[in-house]
N, C-alpha and C positions, 0 to 999 in steps of 0.2 A: 501665305505661301506664294512664291512667285510662280507664274505660269510655266516658266521653263522647268522649274524643279518639279512641279506637278506632272508635267509631261514625262520627264525623265523617270520619276518613280513609278508612274503608271506603265511606262514602257518596260521597266524592269520586271514588274509584276506580270505583265502580259507575256514577256519573253519566257518567264518561268513557267507559265501555264502551257505555252506551246511546247517547251522542252519536256515537261511532265507528260503531256498527252502523246507526244512522239515516242517517248520512252516506253509508255504503256503499249502503244501499237506495235512497236518492234520488239518488245520484251527486254528492253535494256534497263535494268534496275538502276544502274549508275546514272543514266540520263534522267530517270524519274527523280532520283534524289537531288541531282543538280537543279532540276526544274523547281522542285519544292523549296530548295535553298534560295533560289533567286526570288521566288514569290515572297518568302519570309523577309528577305532583305528589303525588297521594294515596299512591303507593307510596313516594316519597321521604320524605314526612312520617311514614309508618308506620315506615320504617327508622330515621329520626332518633329517634323515640320509643323504639324498641327499644334503640338504643345508649344513650340516656339512662338507661333502666331498668337496663341491664346495668351501667352505671357506678355506679349507686346501691347496688347489692347487692354 
């Protein structure tokens, strides 16, 4: 996986964690859900890239 993509996917996951935590603190369930969604998206993209890399080698 390229370094740029690793950083992008890790940032997506981190952003999701921040949104989820912020939503919990302020009691905003919508923000919590959006944060969890971003985390799942980032994790899925990372997994997809790892599979692509495994198939290349």
